[in-house]
C-alpha positions in Angstrom: 0.0 0.0 0.0 1.4 3.4 -1.0 1.4 6.5 1.3 -1.7 8.1 -0.2 -3.6 4.8 0.0 -2.5 4.3 3.6 -3.6 7.8 4.6 -6.9 7.3 2.9 -7.6 3.9 4.4 -6.9 5.1 7.9 -9.2 8.2 7.5 -11.9 6.1 5.8 -12.0 3.7 8.7 -12.6 6.4 11.3 -15.7 5.7 13.3 -17.0 7.9 16.2 -17.7 5.0 18.5 -14.2 3.7 18.1 -12.6 7.0 19.2 -11.2 7.3 22.8 -13.2 9.5 25.1 -10.5 12.2 25.2 -10.3 12.3 21.4 -14.1 12.7 21.3 -13.9 15.5 23.8 -11.3 17.5 21.9 -13.2 17.0 18.7 -16.2 18.7 20.3 -13.9 21.4 21.6 -12.6 22.0 18.1 -16.2 22.5 16.9 -17.0 24.9 19.7 -13.8 26.9 19.2 -14.3 27.1 15.4 -17.9 28.2 15.8 -16.9 31.0 18.1 -14.2 32.2 15.9 -16.5 32.1 12.8 -19.4 33.9 14.4 -17.1 36.7 15.6 -15.2 36.7 12.3 -18.5 37.2 10.4 -18.3 40.9 11.5 -14.9 41.4 9.8 -14.5 43.4 6.6 -13.3 40.4 4.6 -16.5 38.5 5.6 -18.6 41.3 4.1 -16.6 41.3 0.9 -17.1 37.5 0.5 -20.8 37.8 1.1 -21.2 40.6 -1.4 -18.9 39.4 -4.2 -19.2 35.6 -3.9 -22.2 34.5 -1.8 -24.5 37.0 -3.3 -24.4 35.3 -6.7 -25.1 31.9 -5.2 -28.6 31.3 -4.0 -28.6 27.6 -4.1 -29.7 27.4 -0.4 -27.9 24.2 0.4 -25.8 25.4 3.4 -25.7 28.3 5.8 -23.1 31.1 6.3 -22.3 30.9 10.0 -22.9 34.1 11.9 -24.6 36.0 9.1 -27.3 33.5 8.4 -27.3 33.7 4.6 -27.7 30.5 2.6 -25.7 29.5 -0.5 -24.5 26.4 -2.3 -22.3 24.0 -0.3 -19.1 24.9 -2.1 -19.6 28.6 -1.5 -20.5 28.0 2.1 -17.3 26.1 2.6 -15.3 28.9 1.1 -16.9 31.7 3.1 -17.1 29.8 6.4 -13.5 28.7 6.1 -12.2 32.2 5.4 -14.4 33.8 8.0 -13.4 31.2 10.6 -9.7 32.2 10.1 -10.4 35.9 9.8 -9.3 36.7 13.4 -6.4 34.2 13.4 -7.8 33.0 16.8 -8.6 29.4 15.8 -6.8 26.3 16.9 -3.4 25.2 15.7 -1.2 22.1 15.6 2.6 21.7 15.8 2.8 18.6 13.6 0.8 20.1 10.8 2.5 23.5 11.2 -0.9 25.0 10.6 -4.5 25.3 11.7 -6.2 21.9 11.6 -9.9 22.6 12.1 -10.6 25.7 9.9 -10.0 24.1 6.5 -11.7 20.8 7.4 -14.9 21.7 9.4 -16.4 24.1 6.8 -16.3 21.4 4.1 -17.7 18.8 6.4 -20.4 21.1 7.8 -21.6 22.0 4.3 -22.1 18.4 3.4 -23.6 17.5 6.8 -26.1 20.3 6.6 -27.0 19.6 3.0 -27.5 15.9 3.5 -29.0 15.9 7.0 -26.2 14.1 8.7 -25.9 13.7 12.4 -23.6 15.3 15.0 -21.5 12.2 15.4 -21.1 11.8 11.6 -19.9 15.4 11.4 -17.4 15.0 14.2 -16.1 11.6 12.8 -15.5 13.3 9.5 -13.7 16.2 11.3 -11.4 13.7 13.0 -10.8 11.8 9.8 -9.8 15.0 8.0 -7.6 16.3 10.9 -5.8 13.0 11.2 -5.0 12.8 7.5 -3.8 16.4 7.2 -1.6 16.1 10.3 -0.1 12.8 9.2 0.7 14.5 5.9 2.2 17.2 7.9 4.4 14.7 9.8 5.8 13.6 6.5 6.4 17.0 4.9 5.7 19.9 7.2 9.1 21.4 8.2 10.7 21.7 4.7 7.3 22.4 3.1 6.5 25.2 5.5 9.9 26.7 5.6 10.2 27.0 1.9 7.1 29.2 2.0 4.0 27.1 1.7 1.1 27.8 4.0 0.3 24.4 5.5 -3.2 25.3 6.5 -4.0 25.9 2.8 -2.0 22.9 1.4 -2.4 20.1 3.9 -5.8 21.5 4.7 -7.1 20.9 1.2 -6.3 17.2 1.7 -8.0 17.3 5.2 -11.1 18.9 3.7 -11.2 16.3 0.9 -10.9 13.5 3.5 -13.7 14.9 5.7 -16.0 15.4 2.7 -15.2 11.9 1.3 -16.0 10.4 4.7 -19.4 12.0 4.8 -20.1 11.2 1.2 -19.3 7.5 1.8 -16.8 7.3 -1.0 -15.3 3.9 -1.9 -11.5 3.4 -1.9 -11.1 4.2 -5.5 -13.0 7.4 -5.1 -11.0 8.3 -2.1 -7.8 8.0 -4.1 -9.2 10.3 -6.8 -10.4 12.8 -4.2 -7.0 13.1 -2.8 -5.5 13.2 -6.3 -7.7 16.2 -7.0 -6.8 17.8 -3.7 -3.1 17.5 -4.6 -3.6 19.5 -7.7 -5.5 22.3 -5.9 -3.4 22.6 -2.7 -1.9 26.1 -2.7 -1.2 29.1 -0.5 2.1 31.0 0.2 3.2 32.6 3.5 4.0 35.9 1.8 0.3 36.8 2.2 0.4 36.5 6.0 -0.9 39.7 7.6 -3.4 40.3 4.8 -7.0 39.1 4.1 -5.5 36.4 1.8 -4.3 34.3 4.7 -7.9 33.6 5.8 -8.8 33.1 2.2 -6.3 30.3 2.1 -8.4 28.4 4.7 -11.6 29.0 2.9 -10.2 28.0 -0.5 -8.8 24.8 1.1 -12.2 23.9 2.4 -13.9 24.6 -0.9 -11.3 22.8 -2.9 -11.3 19.7 -0.7 -15.1 19.5 -0.9 -15.0 20.0 -4.7 -12.4 17.2 -4.9 -14.7 14.8 -3.0 -17.8 15.7 -5.0 -16.0 15.3 -8.4 -14.6 12.0 -7.3 -18.0 10.7 -6.3 -19.2 11.6 -9.8 -16.4 9.6 -11.4 -13.8 12.3 -12.0 -10.4 10.7 -12.2 -7.0 11.7 -10.7 -3.8 10.1 -9.7 -4.5 8.0 -6.5 -0.8 8.0 -5.5 -0.6 11.8 -5.5 1.5 12.2 -2.4 4.4 9.9 -3.2 4.4 9.6 -7.1 7.1 11.2 -9.2 6.2 14.8 -9.8 3.5 14.5 -7.2 2.7 16.6 -4.2 5.6 15.7 -2.0 8.1 15.9 -4.9 6.9 19.3 -6.0 6.0 20.9 -2.7 8.3 19.1 -0.3 11.2 21.5 -0.2 13.5 19.1 -2.0 13.4 16.6 1.0 12.8 12.9 0.5 9.8 11.4 2.3 10.6 9.5 5.5 7.7 7.0 5.8 9.0 6.1 9.2 7.3 9.3 10.4 4.0 7.7 9.8 4.9 4.7 12.0 5.4 7.1 14.9 1.6 7.9 14.6 0.4 4.4 15.0 -2.0 4.3 17.9 -1.7 8.1 18.4 -4.4 10.7 17.7 -3.4 14.0 16.2 -6.7 15.6 17.3 -5.7 15.0 20.9 -2.7 17.3 20.4 -4.6 20.3 19.1 -3.5 23.6 20.6 -6.0 26.3 21.3 -5.4 30.0 21.2 -6.1 32.4 24.1 -4.4 35.4 22.5 -5.9 36.7 19.2 -2.6 36.7 17.4 -0.3 34.3 15.4 0.4 31.3 17.7 4.1 31.8 17.3 3.8 35.0 19.2 2.1 33.3 22.2 5.2 32.0 23.9 6.8 35.5 24.0 3.4 37.1 25.1 3.2 34.6 27.9 6.8 35.1 28.9 6.3 38.9 29.1 3.0 38.6 31.0 4.5 36.2 33.5 7.5 38.4 34.1 5.2 41.4 34.7 3.1 39.4 37.1 5.8 37.6 39.1 8.5 40.2 39.1 6.7 43.6 38.8 8.5 46.5 37.3 7.7 49.9 35.9 7.3 49.6 32.2 8.8 53.1 31.8 12.1 51.7 33.1 12.3 49.0 30.3 15.4 49.8 28.4 15.5 46.8 26.1 13.8 43.6 25.4 15.2 40.5 23.6 13.1 37.7 22.3 14.9 34.6 21.3 12.8 32.2 19.2 13.2 29.4 16.8 14.6 30.8 13.5 11.7 29.5 11.4 9.3 31.8 13.2 11.1 34.8 11.7 9.5 34.1 8.4 6.0 34.0 9.9 5.5 36.6 12.7 8.3 39.1 12.5 6.7 42.1 10.9 9.0 44.7 12.4 6.8 47.8 11.9 3.2 46.7 11.6 0.9 49.4 10.1 -2.4 47.6 10.7 -4.0 45.6 13.4 -3.9 42.5 11.2 -0.1 43.0 10.7 0.2 43.4 14.4 -1.0 39.9 14.9 2.2 38.8 13.1 4.6 41.0 14.9 6.6 39.6 17.8 7.8 43.2 18.6 4.3 44.8 18.7 2.7 42.0 20.6 5.4 42.1 23.2 5.1 45.8 23.5 1.3 45.7 23.9 1.7 43.0 26.5 4.1 45.1 28.5 1.7 48.0 28.4 -1.0 45.8 29.9 -3.2 45.3 26.8 -5.6 42.3 26.9 -4.2 40.1 24.1 -7.4 38.1 24.0 -9.5 41.2 23.2 -10.2 41.6 19.5 -10.2 45.4 20.0 -6.5 45.3 21.0 -5.5 44.5 17.4 -6.7 47.8 15.8 -4.8 49.9 13.4 -4.9 52.8 15.9 -3.5 50.7 18.8 -0.8 49.0 16.8 0.5 52.4 15.6 0.0 54.2 18.9 3.1 56.3 19.9 3.5 54.4 23.2 3.3 51.1 21.5 5.8 52.1 18.8 8.2 53.6 21.3 8.3 50.4 23.3 8.2 48.2 20.2 11.4 49.8 18.9 13.2 48.7 22.1 12.4 45.0 21.2 15.0 42.9 19.4 14.0 39.5 17.9 16.8 36.9 17.6 16.5 33.6 15.7 18.2 31.0 17.9 18.5 27.4 16.7 18.6 26.3 20.4 15.0 27.4 20.9 12.5 24.7 20.1 9.4 25.5 17.9 6.7 27.4 19.8 9.1 28.2 22.5 10.6 31.6 23.4 13.0 33.2 25.9 12.4 36.8 26.8 15.1 38.9 28.5 14.2 42.4 29.8 16.9 45.0 30.7 15.8 47.8 33.0 17.4 51.3 33.2 18.6 50.6 36.7 20.7 47.7 35.4 18.2 45.0 36.6 17.4 42.1 34.4 14.5 39.7 34.0 14.4 36.5 32.0 11.7 33.9 31.4 11.3 31.0 29.0 7.9 29.6 27.9 6.9 26.5 25.9 3.5 26.7 24.2 3.8 23.4 22.4 2.2 21.5 25.2 -1.4 20.1 24.7 -3.6 20.3 27.8 -3.7 17.3 30.0 -6.8 18.4 31.9 -9.5 18.6 29.2 -12.2 19.7 31.6 -10.0 22.7 32.5 -9.5 23.4 28.8 -13.2 23.1 28.3 -13.8 25.9 30.8 -11.3 28.1 29.1 -12.8 27.5 25.7 -16.3 28.1 26.8 -15.3 31.4 28.3 -13.5 32.3 25.1 -16.6 31.3 23.1 -19.0 33.4 25.1 -16.7 36.4 24.8 -16.5 36.0 21.1 -20.2 35.3 20.4 -22.0 37.6 22.9 -21.3 40.8 20.9 -22.8 39.2 17.8 -25.7 37.0 18.9 -26.2 38.0 22.5 -25.7 36.3 25.9 -28.6 33.9 25.7 -27.7 32.5 22.2 -24.0 32.2 23.2 -24.9 30.2 26.3 -27.3 28.0 24.5 -24.8 27.3 21.8 -22.3 26.1 24.4 -24.9 23.6 25.6 -25.8 22.5 22.0 -22.2 21.7 21.2 -21.8 19.8 24.4 -24.7 17.6 23.4 -24.1 17.5 19.6 -23.4 13.8 19.6 -27.1 13.1 20.4 -28.4 15.3 17.6 -29.8 13.4 14.6 -29.1 16.5 12.4 -27.5 19.9 12.7 -30.5 22.1 12.1 -30.9 23.6 15.5 -27.2 24.1 16.0 -26.8 25.9 12.7 -29.9 28.0 13.3 -28.5 29.2 16.6 -25.1 29.9 15.1 -26.6 31.9 12.3 -29.1 34.2 13.8 -27.2 37.5 13.1 
């Protein structure tokens, strides 16, 4: 069995009742977190553009736009919901994938599940199947693929979306191979668009392209079923010149990628979170007058410099990808979970800029991914140093549940109100008993 066939067979065999309880719980948490980010993201300018320029021309009425409540064809809904879900860059992430696992997969699965009247467990099983496939592909390719400039959420996410849709559409093995072959020819997205509306567009396009791949495969469309490993295939073209090490797949036997999902509690690029946490911890545990800060040094894994090192951000969106700006705002006491923190006005505020310009970012190969060491030097000669690792999945899932529910209500309350936000939390908690998703989608789309 080739690599593509092995990935497909494992995803196709995913069944909700066979999943361990902790994997089931994290899958529900992925759904909750994505819904919250998408409902809040529906208020962003890029969401309005997509609704006007794309969704407005598609009145098929097969699937719902989360947050806004409009109805479109399934492919359009996957595009819009995927882009809107990533608009705030507040959705979950995964170290193995080097990207955001839920946002390209769930919109594709949700569009099919709503259109075809599938149950809550069928939706979540498809989500798990898609995340497992894209993360295993990430285990094979992610580091060289990502470092050369590909956006893994867009590329691996297209495969994940195709897998989730194929799972819900009950494709046979041959159709699965064609769906992934089609995904491989559509997978695209480059990191040079980080800090713009196009980064979220990548997620939406991945969701739409993956769904399209599965639909075409169901109809008999052909593609190379060995697309990952074949000569001039996906890995050869987009793998950064590195040979595939199939042993990396063996390391995932009996292991669930979903369980290692990392959730965001700051509304910025996840690679800024370690330094944000380090600064915040220093300010809390070793108080100092921020006016006395003479210099700040952030040491971080060198690959992060190509992702979140916009030195002089001009917009709130660019600020989400600036280690210097996020460190400065944290020092000034800004709430980094508050969406309003990332405004054009705040990022370019004179106090933020003055402190930002005292921050130096250093790429250090000794720093592991998603890890940072922050050193503060004060004017009186005093120094503070703290290291933080954010590549640690939660062990206590009930504790994580509480954090995610609070985050969800904070995101959804301004859009749909307190009552709807609270009821949605309950609906997600009981989604596995739902025979269809009508009530959940109605509550999430009442804006």
